[in-house]
C-alpha positions in Angstrom: 13.0 -8.1 25.1 10.0 -10.1 23.8 8.5 -8.6 20.6 5.3 -9.7 18.9 5.0 -8.6 15.3 2.2 -8.9 12.8 1.7 -8.2 9.1 -1.6 -8.1 7.3 -0.7 -5.4 4.7 -1.4 -7.6 1.6 -3.0 -11.0 0.7 -0.6 -12.9 3.0 -0.8 -12.6 6.8 1.7 -13.6 9.5 2.6 -13.3 13.1 6.1 -13.6 14.6 7.7 -13.7 18.0 11.2 -12.5 18.6 13.2 -12.5 21.8 16.2 -10.1 21.9 16.2 -10.0 18.1 16.1 -13.8 17.6 13.1 -15.3 15.9 11.4 -17.8 18.2 8.4 -18.6 16.0 6.3 -17.5 13.1 3.0 -18.3 11.6 2.4 -17.5 7.9 -0.7 -18.0 5.7 -1.5 -17.0 2.1 -5.1 -17.9 1.4 -8.3 -16.1 0.3 -9.5 -16.0 3.9 -9.8 -12.5 5.3 -7.3 -11.2 7.9 -10.1 -10.7 10.4 -10.5 -14.6 10.3 -6.9 -15.6 10.4 -4.8 -13.0 12.2 -5.8 -13.3 15.9 -6.0 -17.1 15.8 -2.4 -17.1 14.5 -1.3 -14.8 17.3 -3.0 -17.0 19.8 -1.5 -20.2 18.4 2.0 -18.6 18.2 1.9 -17.5 21.9 0.6 -21.0 23.0 3.3 -22.8 21.0 6.1 -20.6 22.2 4.8 -20.9 25.8 4.8 -17.1 26.2 1.7 -15.4 27.6 0.7 -12.1 26.1 1.4 -10.4 29.4 5.1 -11.2 29.0 5.3 -9.4 25.6 7.4 -6.2 26.0 6.7 -4.6 22.6 4.1 -4.9 19.8 5.0 -4.2 16.2 3.0 -3.9 13.0 3.5 -3.3 9.3 1.6 0.0 9.3 1.7 0.6 5.5 1.7 1.1 2.7 -0.5 -1.7 1.5 -4.1 -2.8 1.3 -6.2 -0.2 3.0 -8.4 -2.8 4.8 -5.4 -5.1 5.6 -3.3 -2.3 7.1 -6.3 -1.1 9.2 -6.9 -4.6 10.5 -3.2 -5.0 11.5 -2.9 -1.6 13.2 -6.2 -2.1 15.1 -5.1 -5.5 16.3 -1.8 -4.2 17.6 -3.4 -1.1 19.2 -5.9 -3.3 21.0 -3.3 -5.8 22.3 -0.8 -3.1 23.3 -3.4 -0.9 25.0 -4.8 -3.8 27.0 -1.3 -4.7 28.2 -0.1 -1.2 28.7 2.9 -1.8 26.4 4.5 0.3 23.6 4.3 -0.2 19.9 6.5 0.2 16.8 5.2 1.3 13.4 7.2 -0.4 10.6 7.2 0.4 6.9 5.9 -2.6 5.1 8.5 -2.0 2.3 11.3 -1.8 4.8 10.1 -5.0 6.6 10.2 -6.8 3.2 13.7 -5.6 2.5 14.8 -7.2 5.9 13.6 -10.6 4.6 15.9 -10.2 1.6 19.0 -8.8 3.4 21.0 -12.0 2.7 21.3 -10.9 -0.9 24.1 -8.5 -1.8 23.0 -5.8 -4.2 20.0 -3.5 -4.7 16.8 -4.7 -3.0 13.7 -3.3 -4.7 10.7 -3.7 -2.5 7.5 -3.5 -4.5 3.8 -3.9 -3.8 1.1 -3.9 -6.4 -0.8 -0.7 -6.0 -3.1 -1.4 -9.0 -3.6 0.9 -12.0 -0.1 0.2 -13.3 1.4 1.6 -10.1 3.5 0.1 -7.3 4.4 1.1 -3.8 8.2 1.0 -3.7 11.4 1.7 -1.8 15.0 0.9 -2.7 17.6 -0.5 -0.3 21.3 -1.2 -0.7 22.4 -4.4 1.0 26.0 -5.4 1.5 27.0 -8.3 3.8 23.8 -8.1 5.7 23.9 -4.4 6.2 21.0 -2.4 4.8 20.9 1.2 3.8 17.7 2.9 2.7 18.1 4.8 -0.6 14.6 6.2 -1.2 11.6 7.0 0.9 8.4 4.9 0.5 6.6 6.2 -2.6 3.9 5.3 -5.0 5.0 5.5 -8.7 4.2 3.9 -12.0 5.8 0.7 -13.2 7.4 2.7 -16.1 8.9 5.3 -13.8 10.4 2.6 -11.6 11.9 0.9 -14.7 13.5 4.1 -15.8 15.1 4.5 -12.4 16.3 0.9 -12.1 17.9 1.0 -15.5 20.5 3.3 -14.1 21.9 0.7 -11.7 24.8 -1.6 -12.8 24.4 -4.3 -10.2 22.1 -7.2 -9.3 18.6 -5.9 -8.5 16.5 -8.2 -6.2 12.7 -7.9 -6.4 10.8 -8.6 -3.2 7.1 -8.2 -2.4 3.7 -9.1 -3.8 4.5 -6.9 -6.8 7.8 -8.6 -7.6 6.4 -11.0 -10.3 4.5 -8.1 -11.9 7.7 -6.0 -12.2 9.9 -9.0 -13.2 7.6 -9.7 -16.2 7.9 -6.0 -17.3 11.7 -5.6 -16.6 13.4 -8.9 -17.6 14.3 -7.7 -21.1 15.3 -4.1 -20.6 17.0 -4.5 -17.2 19.4 -7.5 -17.4 20.3 -7.3 -13.6 16.8 -8.0 -12.4 16.3 -11.0 -10.1 13.4 -12.5 -8.3 14.1 -13.6 -4.7 13.0 -17.1 -3.8 9.3 -17.5 -3.2 9.6 -18.4 0.5 11.1 -14.9 1.2 9.3 -13.0 -1.5 6.2 -12.0 0.3 5.5 -9.9 3.4 6.5 -11.7 6.6 6.0 -10.6 10.2 9.6 -11.8 10.9 10.8 -8.9 8.7 8.5 -6.5 10.7 10.0 -7.8 13.9 13.6 -7.5 12.6 13.0 -3.8 11.6 11.1 -3.1 14.8 13.8 -4.5 17.0 16.3 -2.0 15.6 13.8 0.9 15.8 13.1 0.1 19.4 16.8 0.2 20.3 16.9 3.6 18.7 14.0 4.7 21.0 11.5 4.9 18.1 8.5 3.5 20.0 4.9 4.8 20.1 2.0 4.6 22.5 -1.0 2.6 21.3 -2.9 5.9 20.8 -0.1 7.2 18.6 0.0 4.2 16.3 -1.8 5.0 13.0 -2.0 3.5 9.5 0.4 5.0 6.9 -1.1 5.5 3.4 0.8 6.8 0.3 -2.4 7.7 -1.6 -6.1 8.1 -0.9 -8.4 5.1 -1.0 -10.1 4.5 -4.3 -13.5 5.7 -3.1 -11.9 9.0 -2.0 -10.0 9.3 -5.3 -13.2 8.8 -7.3 -15.1 11.4 -5.2 -12.2 13.8 -5.7 -12.4 13.3 -9.5 -16.2 13.9 -9.5 -15.8 17.2 -7.5 -13.0 18.4 -9.8 -15.2 17.6 -12.8 -18.0 19.8 -11.5 -15.7 22.8 -11.1 
């Protein structure tokens, strides 16, 4: 099975190609260019360099959220378009779970965190032992202080992964002695993690049609939150 995965859920963007669960190639970029400029050229270059035409892709996967509202929409729209044009199925992958897959070589508690602004993070916790990963919490949005209180109850190494890892590490290094930063090259979102998670989900029959694939948000966009506050203030 040839699987094309993409991630544009945060500042970094990437595209990866897996064949029967084995990574064949990956393009990763972390610049200030918008994903609408970089994502599809990366996909095109990846397919050309692996000598696999898009018609031979069996499955398309995307980090469907949480994450940047614009970034998630761009990734989902790209996968919907490619999959629909080829008549192929899709897999929706949690961005947080995909990040945990990139850190599954570390034994301990993997804490996937994305900066959600306003002193909040998107987070999920995973227990990893000898490459086997078990999800401990659902994806959620919570404050940095709330997450610190929860993590302080764990007596084991805690590995931070994600674009919110540095933020949390700076808050937690004193009060939580077991906290660790994973190396920079696996800290950020990678499409290879999306592909690894999608491969397992596909084997479990958890695929979607392109029409069924939708972004997954844990909270309303800022504009909608502000509008809601204004309406509540008038009541």
